[in-house]
N, C-alpha and C positions, 0 to 999 in steps of 0.2 A: 504494500500500500504506500503510495507516494502522496505527500502533501502537494497540491497543485494550486498555483496562482495563475489565473488567466488575466492578461492585461488587455482591456478593451472589450466592450459588450456589443461590438458589431456582430453580424450574423456568423462570421467565422469563429469568433471567440465564444459566442453562445453555443454554437454547434459542438465545438470542442469540449466545452464545459459539460454539456449534456451527455456526450459520449463517455467522457472520462468519469463523470459522477456515476453513470450507469455501470461502469466497470468496477466501481467500488472505491474510487479515490476520493478523499475529501478535497473539495474544490471551492476556491474563493475567486469570484470575478470582480475586478476593480475597474470602474469606468469613470472617466474624468468629468463627464457631463451628468445632468440629472436624468437623462433618458437612455434607453437601450435602443439598439438597432444600427448605430453608426450611419453609414450611407443609406440604410433602409429607413429614411426619415419620414416625419409626419408633421403636417401643419394644419391647424384648424382655426377658423375665425368666422364669426357671424353665420354659422351654419354651413359654410363651405369648407370641405376638408380635402387634403391632397397628400398622396405619397410624394415625397420630394426626391426619391432616388429611383431604383428599379421600378418598372411599370408592368412587368410580366415575369412569370416563372416558366423557364424551360427545363427540360429534364426533371420533372417532378419526382422521378424515381429516386433521385439522390436524397430527397427529403422523406420519401416513404421509407427508404432504408434507415435513415437517421431515427425516425419515429419507431420503426420496428426494433432497432437496436436498443431503444430506451423503453420498450414495453407498451407502445401505443400505436394508433393508426393516424396517419396524417389527415385523412378525410374526416376523422372525428374531431380534429382540433381546428381546422380551417375549412371554409367553403370554397373549394377549388372549382373554377368555371373555365371550361375550354373555350377559347375565343374562336368564333366563326362568324364573319371572316376574321382572319388573323391580322390583316393590315390592309389599308388602302394607300396606294401610291398615286401621286400627281406629279407629272413631269412638266418641264418648262415649256414644252411644245403643246401642252393641253391634253396629252394622253393621260388617261386614267386606267389604273389597274387595281382590281380588288382581288387579293389572294385569299382563297378559301382556307378554312381551318382544317379541312380534310385533305390529306396528301394526294389521294387519288383524283381529286378535282382540280388540282393545281395546273397540270398541263393544259387542260381545256381552257381555263381562265387566261393563261398566257397566250394561247392561240387566238382567242377572241379579241384580246386587247392589243397584241403586238404582231399578229399575222401568222401565216402558215410557217411551221418549222420552229417557232419559239418554244412551244411546249416540249417538242421532241428534244431540242438541244438542252433545255434546262434539265429534263429528266436524265439525259445521258451524263450531264455534269453531276447530278445528284447520285447517280450510280458510282461515279468515280469517288465522290465524297463519302459514300457509304463504305467503299473499300478503305479509304483513308481512316475512317472511324474505326473499323474493325482492327486495323493494324495498330492504331495509336492509343485506343481507349485504355486497355489494360496495361501495356508496358509504360505508358507515359502519364495519362490523366489520373490513374488510380494507384500509382506507384511512386515511392519517394524518388526525388531527383538525385542522381548519383553520377553526374558528370559523364565521363567516357563510358561508364557502364550503361547508363541510360541510352546513349547513342548506339552502343553495341546491341542492346535489346531491340532497338528499332531497325537495325540493319542486318538482321540475321539472314534475310533472303534478299538477293538483288532485286527481285520483282517488287518487294515491299518498298525498297528505296525508290524505285522508279515511280511507284504509285504516289508516294508522299511527295516526291520531287522537291527536296529541300532547297534546290537551287532556283526554284521558280517562285515568283511573287503571285499573290492573289490576282493582281491586275493581269499578269501574264497568263495565268490559267484561264481567266475570262476571255482574253483575246484569242486564245487557242480554241476554245470550245463554243463561244457564243458570238453569233453574228450581229444580233440586234443591239444597238448602243444602250437601250434601256435595260436589257438583260444584264449587260456589263455593269451598268450603274447599280442595279440591284445587288449584284455580287460584291461590288466595291463597298457597299454600305456595311457589309458584315465585318470589315476590318475595324470599324468603329466600335464593335462589341468588345474589342480588347484595347480600345483607345489608340488605334494604329492607322497608318497610311497604307491604303491598298497597293500602292506602287512599291512599297518596301516590305509589307507584311507577307508571311509565307503562304504558299498555296494551300497548305493544310487547313487554313481557316475556312475553307469551303465546307468543313465539317459543321460549322456553326449553322448555316441555313439548313443543312441536312438534318441536324438534330432538332432544330426548331420546327421544321416541316414534318418530320417523322414522328416526334414525340409530343408535338403540339405546343401552342402558346397558351398559357393559363393565367387567369386572374384570380386573386383572392378577394372574395366579396367582403366589402368593408375596408379594403386597402391592404396592400402587401405588407405594411408594417405589422399586421396581425400574424404573419408568419414568424417574424422575430419574437413576438410575445409568446407564441406557441412553443418555440424552441426554448425560450427562457423557462417556460413552465415545465418542460421536460427536465431541464437541469435542476430546477428547484425541487421538483418531485423526488429527485434522487439525492437531495441533500446539499446541493450547491448553494453557496451564500453569495448574494449580489450586494456590492457596495458601490453605489453611485456617488458622484461628487468627490471622487477619490483619485485625483491625478497622480501618476507615477513620476517620480523624479529620476530614478535610475533602477536598472536591474542589478541586483547584488551578485557579485562573483567572488566566491571564497573557495580556497583550496582547489582552484582550477575548474570549478563548475558553478552553474547557476545556483544561488542559495536563497532566492526570494526577491522582493522588491522593496524599495524605499519610497514612501509616498511624499508628496510635496510638503506635508506638515511634519515630516521627520519620522513618522511611524514606520517601523519595519515589519513586513510580513514575511516570515520564514517559509521556505518551500523547498521541496526536493525537485520539483519540476516547475518551470515558468513557461507558459504558452503566451506568446505575444501575438495579439491581433491588430497591433498598430501598424501603420505604414512602415515598411521595411527600412526605408531611408531614415525615417525619424528614429526607429529603434537603434540602428547602428550609429547614427550621428549624435543623438541626444541622450538615449538611455544606456548606451554602452560606450561612452566616450573613451577613445584611446585603447580599447580592447585589442591587443595584437592579433588574436586569433580570428578576428572578423575583418582583417585588412583585405583579404581576398574578396570577401563579399562586398566590401565598400568599393573596391576597384571595379568589380563587375557592375555594380549599380551606377558607378560613374561613367562606364562605357555605354550603358543602355540609354535609349532615348526615353525620357519621361512620357507617360501617356498623355493624350489630350484631356482636357477638362470640359466643363459644360457651363453654359449660361442658361439660367432657368427663369421662366416666368410662371407664376401660379395665378391663373386668371379666374376670378369669380364672375360668372356671366349670368345675365338675365336672359330668358328665352331658351329655345331649343334649336338645335341644328339638325335638320332632317337628313337622313342618309349617311351620317358620319359614323365611320368605324371606330372601334375602341382605340385603335392606333392609326394615325394618318401621317404619311411622310410627304413633305413638299420639297421636291428636288430643284436645285438651281440649274441654270444653263451650263455653268462651268464648275463641275465638281472639283477639278484639280486646283482651282483657285482657292477653294476652301481648305484643302490639305496644305497648300503652300502657306496660307495665312496662319493656320493653327500651329504648324511646326516650324515656321520661319525658314522655308525653303523656296527654291525656284524664284518666282518674281518677288517674293517677300523674304529673300535670303537675309538672315540675321536680324529680321525685324518682325517677329510674330505680332499679330494684332487681331482685333475683332474681325470676323469674316464679313466683308461688305454685303455679300449676297448668299446667305447660308442656307443649307438644308435645314428645314424646320420639322421637328418631331412633335406631334401633338398626341397626347394621351387623354382621351375624353371618356372615362368609364361611364357606362350606363348603369349607375349604382345609386339608388335612392338614399343610401346611408351617407353619401358624400355631399348632398345638397340640402338647402333649407326647405325647398318645395319642389313641386313637379314642373315648375316653369323656370328652372335654373340648371346651370352646368358648372362643373369644376374641372378646368383644364390644366394639365401639366404640360408646359411647352419647353422644349430643350433645343438648343443649337450647340454644335461643337465649338469649342473655344480653346485658345491657348491657356496654359496654366498661369497662375499668378506668380510672377517673377520680376519684382520691381528693379532688381539690380542688373539683370541681363536680358530682360524680355518685356513682359507686359505687366503694367501696374493697374490692376482692376479697382484699386481704391482711389484712383485719380478723380478729383472732383468733377461731378457731372457725367462721367463716362457711363456708368451703369444705367442711369435714367435715359440718357440719349440713345444708348444701344437698345434699350427696351423699346423705345419709340421706333427705331429702325426695324426691329424684328416684327412688330405689329404692322408696319408698313409693308414689309415683305409678305407677310401672311395675307394682307388685303390684296396685293397684286396677284397672288396665286389663288384667290377665290375664297379665302376665309377671313373676311373683314369683320372683326368683333369689337372694333373700337367704340361703336355706339351702344354696345351691350355691356360694357365693363361696369361692374359694381366696385371692383377692387383688383389691384394687381400687386403681387409681391415679387421682388427681384432677388435672385440668388446668384451671385457671381462666383468664379473660381476662388476668389479671396475668401468669400463666406464659407465655401466648402472646406477650404484649408483650416479656417478657424474652428468650424463646427465639428470636423471629423479628425483633424490631425494629419490628413494626407498632405504631403509636401507640395505646396503650390496648387492644391486642389486637383492634382492628377487623379482621375477617377480610378485607374487600374494600377497605380504605382508606376511601373515601366510599361512601355508599349511592346508590341510584337514586331517592331520595325527591324528587319534584318533576319537572315536565316538562322542565326545563332541566338536570337533574342530570348527564346524560351529557355535556353540553357544558361542564360545569364541571370534569370530570375532567381531570387534567393530560395535555397532549399528549405524544406520543412524542418529538418534537423540542423540547428545552428552548429558552427564549429565549436561553440561553447557547450560542453556537455550539460544536459539538463535543460537547455533552452530550445524551444521549438517555435516555429512560425506558422500562423494560419492567416487566411484572409486573401483579399484580391491582389496584394502586392507580393505574395509568396507563390511558390509552386502549388497548383498548376496554372493559376491565373485568376483574373477577375470575372465577375458575373456570379449570380446566385448559385448555379450548379457547381462551378469550379471552387467557389468558396466552401461549399458543403463538402466537396471531395478533399479539400485541404484538411478539414477537421477530421475526416475519416482516416486520412493518412497519418495524421499526428496521433490519433487514438491508437492506431495500430503500432506506431513506433513506441509509444509509452507502454502499451500492453495492459493486461488486467492487474488488479490489485493483488 
């Protein structure tokens, strides 16, 4: 039996706490803020409520497994609703595409919207992605990262290497398999699920639309924050203790291994195992200052490209929008300009900034629990944005910037057919700087580091730290960001720690 301290009550930390407590370990979770959930945030005012982070669940089996491992059923804890349609797309030339929630119906929808051959080509690409998934899921996504050993597991057969095509970008894969430019744009979009640029992200990210299409897009009625609360309940049921308002000053290292944490008020919590759910860069820079054994991890983080961030509007609206899907994506005419602006490349080399004509993601749940009456809507609006980096990049705290950019986003929405400016009851703005302050992610990078580059996945911090007894979970650690991978990181850590 090991005394465990989990740092951070984001979903990764909560999932690890639940699994470890169910294995018989005494677990304490310390969270700097007053609320749990981390990036799985929640905002409510005047009867309008919003998820402020993820807006859908993919691969729900990851959380079914978590609940089964802790003696419960996921569906008994939250009301999961499969989205159908899954998403509506609007392109700059006026083309509209509604993607069904049933995978067998997707090819026909593509043919109807984009013309003959579109469905066949997409299906062929998803067949390739299915093969990528079979090759990588076990050896990579569900297994601890082990450097060259991990690469060897993935390269046992030359045919597998050819299928994964580590030398090819997601953009390159699309150009090879998809003729219609809108299909290529759809594929490019999935690079942003890991905070990345499709021109540099690996082709294996084609597994993201495959998993979303095959296993479904799901919504939690009442808001996705309820998933975090349900996972917390599993941890507490097995004896875990939650301490909110308890920021950690540093991880204690004694006799060569993690020995607990020191809180900001000087209190020390002794432990045999420390599980960090905080941003990996913040962990190594702030909570383990000067630790020589993490020098390699710090170098790897320094070589990796930080993930993109997001600029968010929470819109409380009067009236209803007929025919609007749960998720709607409004694409610009020039997608590459967006990635150049976010990452400070190409025409924006060295000067990242707000995207002049961004892709706009609208989440508009048809959920009566989120609105004050039947004649109201609560929209979560997201655009990709560069992280907050006043010293070398973008300063999101500059006076007037956030409000001015919010106006710009609303204007873009209006040009693309979703003008809600005369329906606004209230708008709330969340910038990358706010995300950094609220969650501790450095610069507000949503996923820690991006997947830009063929080796990026192997530069991501491993779940087992070089410091014995210290483990990492969450979106900035292996296997990556997003609700499914965060859940898998907790599963990996629980397996590394083992039963009491």
